[in-house]
C-alpha positions in Angstrom: 0.0 0.0 0.0 1.3 3.5 -0.8 2.0 6.0 1.8 -0.8 8.2 0.5 -3.3 5.4 0.7 -2.1 4.6 4.3 -2.5 8.2 5.2 -5.9 8.4 3.7 -7.0 5.2 5.6 -5.6 6.6 8.8 -7.4 9.9 8.4 -10.7 8.2 7.4 -10.5 5.8 10.4 -9.9 8.7 12.8 -12.8 10.7 11.2 -15.2 7.7 11.5 -14.3 7.0 15.1 -14.7 10.7 16.0 -18.1 10.7 14.3 -19.1 7.6 16.3 -18.0 9.3 19.5 -20.0 12.4 18.6 -23.1 10.3 18.0 -22.7 8.7 21.5 -22.4 12.2 23.0 -25.6 13.3 21.2 -27.4 10.2 22.3 -26.5 10.7 25.9 -27.4 14.4 25.7 -30.9 13.5 24.5 -31.2 11.0 27.3 -30.1 13.5 29.9 -32.4 16.2 28.6 -35.5 14.2 27.9 -35.6 10.6 28.9 -34.0 9.6 32.2 -31.8 10.5 35.0 -28.1 9.6 35.1 -28.5 7.2 38.0 -31.2 5.3 36.1 -30.2 1.8 35.0 -31.4 2.5 31.5 -29.1 5.5 31.2 -26.1 3.5 32.6 -26.9 0.6 30.3 -27.0 2.7 27.2 -23.8 4.5 28.2 -21.9 1.3 29.0 -23.1 -0.4 25.8 -22.1 2.6 23.6 -18.7 3.0 25.3 -18.0 -0.7 25.0 -18.9 -0.6 21.3 -16.7 2.4 20.6 -13.8 0.8 22.5 -14.1 -2.3 20.4 -14.1 -0.2 17.2 -11.0 1.6 18.4 -9.3 -1.7 19.4 -9.9 -3.0 15.8 -8.6 0.2 14.2 -5.4 -0.1 16.4 -4.9 -3.8 15.6 -5.4 -3.1 11.9 -2.8 -0.4 12.1 -5.2 2.4 11.1 -4.6 4.5 14.2 -2.2 4.5 17.1 -3.3 3.3 20.6 -2.7 6.9 21.8 -5.1 8.3 19.2 -7.7 5.7 20.3 -7.2 6.6 24.0 -7.5 10.3 23.1 -10.9 9.7 21.4 -12.2 7.9 24.5 -10.8 10.6 26.8 -12.4 13.4 24.7 -15.7 11.6 24.8 -15.6 11.1 28.5 -14.7 14.7 29.0 -17.6 15.8 26.8 -20.0 13.5 28.6 -18.9 14.9 32.0 -19.5 18.4 30.7 -22.9 17.5 29.4 -23.8 15.9 32.8 -22.8 19.0 34.7 -24.5 21.5 32.2 -27.8 19.6 32.0 -28.4 18.5 35.5 -28.9 21.1 38.3 -26.5 20.9 41.2 -27.7 19.1 44.2 -28.8 21.1 47.2 -25.9 22.4 49.2 -23.5 22.6 46.3 
């Protein structure tokens, strides 16, 4: 495979994984705004399932040589940070905070 083709695959893999992470963030935002509370088993189940699926996608991309492990970890870290931000923006602080 040529270097240009490898670079194109690398960039495409990163873009797709970031898109999937953004879809998860949007799904969780909708849940937090409209459907359930973060301590609800349904919310936790959806979050766990989505995060597990994304981690498997990232693991595949790393094993296939499409992205580095550090890039995969950064995608997960960015999503976790975004979800924490969503959680604090959407939910009111508890009394006494």
